[in-house]
N, C-alpha and C positions, 0 to 999 in steps of 0.2 A: 082836575089834577088827579093823576093816578096815585093810588096808595103805594107806599114804599113797602117792599117785602124784604128789605135788607140786601137786595141783589143789584143795586145800582151799578151801572157800568162806569168804571173809572175812565176818564178820557185818556187816550194815548198821546204820545209825543206829537204825532201828526194830526191828531183829531182836535185836541184841546177841549175846553168846555163849550157847551151850547151858548153860554153868554159870550165867550170869546168869539165864537163863530158869528154871532149876530153883529158884533163890532166890525168884524172883517167884511161881512156881507155887503154893507152899504158901500164901502170903499171899492170892493171888487166890482160891484154893479156899476159904480160911477166910471171906473177904469174901462170896463168892457163896453159900456154904452158909447164912449167917445168914438169908437170905430165901427159901431153897429151899422151905420149908414153904408159902409162898404159892402156888407152882406146884403142889405136891403136893396141896394142899387142893382145887384145881380139877381135877386130873387124877391121881388117886391111883394108877392102874395104869401111868402113863407114867414110866418110869425114866430116860429119856434125859438130862435135866439132871443127875440124881444120878450117872448113869454117867459123864458128862463130868467132873464134879468128882472122882469116884474115879479116873478115868483120868489127870487132870493130877496128882493126888497120886502115882500110880504112876510117872508121868514124873519127878516130882521125886526119887523114890527110885531112879531109874535102872531101873525095872522095865517100862516101856512105851516104845515107840519113838514118835517125833514123828508119823509118818503115822497111826498108830492113834488117837492122842489128837486129832489134827486132824479125823479122821472123827467122833469122839465130839462134838467141838465143833459140827460141822455138824448132827449129829442133835439136839443141844440147841436150836440155832436153829430147826430144823424143828419141834420141839415148841412153841417159842414162837409159831410161826405157826398152831398148831392150837388154842390156847386163846383165849378171848375176854376174860377178866378182865385189865385193863391191869397190875395188880400181878403177876399170874402170868406174863404175857408178859415183863415186865422182869426177874423173877427167873430165868426160863429163859435170857434173854439174858445175864444176869450169869454163869450157869454156862457158857454157850457161850463167852463171852469169856475166862473163867478158863481153860478148856481150851485155847483158842487161844494162850495164852501159850507153850505148848510149841513153837510154830513162829514166834511173833513177840512179842517182849517188850512192844511197844506195846499189845497187847491187854489188858495189866494195867489200863489205863485204863478198860476195860469194867466194872470193879467198880463204877463209877458207876451202872450199871444196878441194882445191889443197893440203893444209896441211893435211887434213883428208885422202886424197888419198895416200899421202906419208906414213902416218902411217899405213894404211891398207896394203900397199904393202910391208912393212917391219915390220911385227908383232914382230920380235925378237929384234928390235932396239927401246928401250924405249925413245930414243931422236929424232926419225924420225920426229914426228910432230913438236916438238919445233924447230928443226933445219930448217924445211921448213918455219915456221912462222918467225924465225930469219932472213932468207934470204929475205922473203917478206918485212919485216920492214926495213931491211938494203937497199933494193932496192927502197924503197919509197923516191923519191926526196923531197926536201923541198916544192916544189909546190904541189906534191901529198899529203904530210902530211898536208899542209895548207887546201886543199880542204876537206880531210877526217875529219879534226878537226871541220869543219863547219857543218858536219852532226850531227843530234841529237844523244844522246846516244842510243845504241841498246836496244831493249826490252830484258829482261832477259829470256833466254830460257835454258832448261835443256839439258844435254848430251854434247858430245864432241864438236859438232858444235857450240852450244851456248857458251861454254867456250872459244872456239877459237875466236869467233867474239867479245865477251866481252873483252878478253885479248888484242886483237889487238887494239880495240878502246882505252882501258886504256893506252897501251904503246904509241899510237900515240898522246895521249892528255896529256902525262906527267908522266909516271911512270908505275910501275908494273913489274912483272917478269914472267918467263915461268916455274918456279919450279913446280907449281901445275899441269901444263900440262904434265910434265915428269911423275909425280906420277899417274895421271889419265890414261895416255897412257900405262903405264907399269902395270896396274892393282893394283896400290898402292905400287909397289916395287920401290926402289930408285936405 
């Protein structure tokens, strides 16, 4: 343990405390891992996204320092840039964001990439994205929900990913539905 010099960094609104990030880390890893096979099918010998997920789990257990996990996150994002399949790209991005939770809690919102990956992998299933989001929200423990509620509202972004992130925030802080996601995911068809 390092000696305190009275210069401790106070966690910011998007960062939160290290303990908070450890709570989010396991949930984010679980969410990202659900679609990791989409990346691994396209790049079976590339372990960078899996290494990122394993690293953030080690961080959650107190076995890996933030800087090492942050580097694993960057490697997962590099892996995303090296595959062509959009579902594989999104799955690797989900792993990268899960690992990035070690240094900034707001990266937990990046689990939306896993829902995007699920939808891209099942273009004929208009409920694929909503089903994945539903799983993610259902898998969020009360402690995870409490930490996520303390993040400021996300900035409004356009596109599927922006809608997913906004919807998850709304649902975690008291309401909303996934009906609009089913319509957007199916090109407006119900």
